[in-house]
N, C-alpha and C positions, 0 to 999 in steps of 0.2 A: 828643228829638233822635236822628235816625237816623244811620247811619254816614256817609252822604254829607255831611250837614250838619256832623257832627263833624269830618270830614276837611277840609272847606272852612275851618272855623274854625281848625283846626290849621295849615293853610297860611298863613292870614292872620297868625296869631301868629308863625310862623317868619319871615315877611317883615318883621315889625316887631321882631324880636329885636335887642337892642342888641349892640354890639361887646363890651361888658363881659361879657355873658352867654355869648357865643361863646368868649371867652377863658377864662372860669371853667369852662366845659364841657371845653374842650381840655385844660387843666391837670388837671381832675378825672379825665378818662379816663387821662391819663398816670399819675396817682397810683395808681389802682386796678390798672392793669396792672403797675406796679412792685411793688405790695404782693403781687399774685398770684405774682410771681417771687421774693418774699422779699428784695427789694432795698431798701437803706437810702435810695436816692434817691427813694422815695415821699414822704419828708418835705419836702424843699425844694419839689418840685412841688406837693405838697398845700398848703403854706403859701400859695403864690401863689393857688391856687384858692380857699382859704378867705377870703382878704382881698377878693377880687373878689365872692365870693358874699355876704359880709356886707353889701356895698353894695346888692345886689339884694334881699336878704331884708328889709332895713329899709324899702325903698321899698314893699313889699307888706304891711307890718305883720305879718310872721311873726317876732314878737319872741323867742319861745322858740328858734326855729331860729337867730336871730341870736346869742342867748346861747350856743347850741350851737356856733356857729362860733367864738366866743371860746374856749370850752372846747376845741374841736378845735385851735385855735392853740396853746394852752398844752400840750395833750397831744402835739402834733406836735413841739414843741421838746423836751419831756420824752422822747418816744419816740426822737427823733433821738439824744439824748445816751445813752440806755440801749442802743440798737442799736449805736451806735459803740463803746461800752465793751465790749459783749459780743463784738463783732467783734475788738477788740484782745485780748480774753481767750480767743479761740478758741471762743466759745459762740454760734454762729449758728443753731442748730437751734430749731425751734418745738416746742411741747409741748402736751399736754392740760392743762386747768386742774385744780387741786386742788379739793376740796370747799369749802375756805375761800374760794378765789378766785371760784368760781361763786356762793357765797353773797354775797360782796361785790358782784359784778356784778348780781345780782338786786336787792339792796338799793339799788344806785345807780339802777336802773330804777324801782323802786316809790317810793322816797322822792323821787327826782327828779321823777317824774310828779306826785306830790301837791303838792310845792312849786311846780312850774311852773304847774300848773293853777290853784292858788289865786291866784298872782300875776297870771296872764293874765286870770283871771275877774274879779278885783276891782280891778286897778290898770292895766289896759290896755284899748284898744278892739279887741282881737282878736275876730274873729268865728268863730274855730275853735280855742278854747282846749284842748279835749280832744285833738284830733288833733295840734295843734302840740306840746303837752306830751308826748304819747306818742312821737312821732317823735324828739323831742330826748332824752328820758330813756333810751330803749333804745339810741340811738346813743352816748350818754355811756358806757354800760356797754361797748359794742362797742369804742370807742376806747381805753378803759382796758385791755381785754384785748389789743388790738392792740399797744399800747406794751409789754406784757409778753410779746409773741409767743405768745399762747395761741390755739389753733385755734378756740375757741368765739367769737372775735371776729366771725367771718363770720356766725354764727347770729344774734347780737344785731343786727349791722348790717343783716341782711336782714329781720329783724322790723321794724326801723325803715323800711327802704326800701319794703316792701310797702304801708305806710300813706302814706309820703311821696309816692309816685307820683301817686295821684289828688289829693292835697292840692295839689301843685305845678301840676297841670293846672287845678284849681279857681282857683288864684291867677294863672292866665295866665302861667306860666313854662314854656312847652312844652319848651324845650331842657333846662332843669334837670330836668324830668320825664323826658325821654328819657335824660338822663345817669343819673338814678337807676335807670331801668329797665335800663340797661346795667350799672350797678354791681350791681344785683340778680343779673343773669346771671353776671357775672364772679365775684361772691362765692361762687356755687355751685361754680364750677371752682376758685376759690381754696381753698375748704375741702377739696376733693378733692386738690389739689396739695399742700397742707400736710399732709394725712393721709399722702400718699406719702412726704414728707420724714420724718415721724415713724416710719413703718414701716421706712424704709431705715436710720434711726438705730438702731432696735432690732436690726436684722439685724447691723449692724456691732458692736454690743455683745455679741451672742449668741456 
């Protein structure tokens, strides 16, 4: 398929995009922009986007990503509580992960991938078990780090995003794929912004 054929297919998919997908994308964009600004309001907007996305993902048999959305929902509530508590305690700054926290994040990714792949391979009709499991397990680790306000969350989320983009196009969810591409770009700047916050915090302590 050449670029012209691909672009025509993309236009057709956009025209047939449901209102639910448009809303999921809109709230998803708001969520990542608020995360970039280190704002607690990323969580309520994210929860709305998650609920809408779950409906879409189930319809195209991306079961692991649907399970990921449930995990996102739980972690969003958890993160909202943690961020609110830290704000009350005057601890709003982000930080680098400790070696133990990075180890936990890697284990979440590896063990999560293994479990999800086996479940998808043997107990569902998924036609993309490897990619679906990989996207979900690395994002699990990223969301766990985000809840703890660790800068490495952006790295894990982008590892997930770079595989999710072609997967969503393959599943004919063009707006979700475009959203993920946008998230990938914003995550790069989010990492840089959070790094500046950490550096400023160090200067204040010096």
